[in-house]
N, C-alpha and C positions, 0 to 999 in steps of 0.2 A: 310182535307176531299176532296174526289174527287167530281167532277161535278154530277156523278151519285148519290152519297150519299147525295149531296145537294138538289136534286130533288126526293129523296125517304121520305116517311113519316116514323114516328115511331108508334109503337103499345103500348098503355097504358097496363100494366100488368092487369091481370083479379083481383087481390085481393086488388087494389088500391081504396080507397074512399078518398073523398075530402070534405072539407068545406071552403068557401070563406067569406073574409070579406075586409073592406077598407084597412086593413093592409097587405094582401096578402092572402095566401092559406095555410091550413095544410093538409098534406096527410097523411092517415094511410094505411100502407101496412098490410092488415089482415094475409097475408100468412106469413110474417116475424116478425109479431108483434112489427113493428116499426112506428114510428111517424117522420114526417119531415115537416119543415115549409118553406115558401118562402115568398120574399117580393112581392110588387104589380107587378113589372115587370116580375118576375119569375111566378107568377099567370097568367098574360097574355101569356107568352110563353106556359104555361101548357095548357090553354084553347085552343090555336091553334093547340098543339100536339093532344089533344083530338079529335079535328075537322078533324085531318087528313092532316094537312098543313106540307109542306115540309121545311126543312131549309132555302131554298131560299125563300118561300113565308112568313116565319116567319120573316126574315131579312127585306125583302122588307116591310112588314106591320110595323115593328118597326122603320125603317128607316124614313117612312113617318110620323110617330108619333113624334119621337124624333129628327130628323134632325141631325143625326150623320154619320160618313162615314161608307159606306157599308162594307168595310173591317173590321173595328173595331167591328161592330155589329156582322158580320158574325163569326169572331173569338170568341167573348163573348159567343153567343148564341151556337155555336159549343161545346164549354167547358161546358157550362150548360147543354146540351143534353148528353154529355159524362159522366157527373156526375149523371144525372137520369138514364142512362143506367148502370153505375157501382153500382148504388143502387139498381137495379133491378126494378125500377118503370116503365121503358119503355124498348122496344126491337125494333131491326130493323125488319120491315116487310119483309119476304120473297117475293123477286121480281119474282120469279118463279110461286108462288101461286097467286100473284096478277094479273098476266098476263092471267092465265087460269080463264074461266068461270065457273059459279056455277056447270052447268051440268058436265063439265069437272072434277072439284074437286069431285063431288057426285061420278061419275063412277070410279075414282081413289080409293075413299074410299071403294067403293063396291068389286072392285077387290082385295084389300088387304085384304079384311075381310075373 
């Protein structure tokens, strides 16, 4: 992944619901009608994704908690994020939409209507 991708956050799909326990989390994608489970570390990553944290921020947070080499963590977390994206649970946020303010997005919608 490029540095820009490491600093961009992922967006959780609209149809995803979750429940958490000490054993991890279970995700239900109501649009696909599928259920996914993850261990406690996966659940921590999921929570940070929901909070809008970037790959670099997630790596830094887990690195402080688990004291593992950042290169290995970055690779593992990146693989996990790719799996979430492949399953349709998350998607990359559009960088152009993020840079525009609310009013600009509103006016763009109005013009296209």
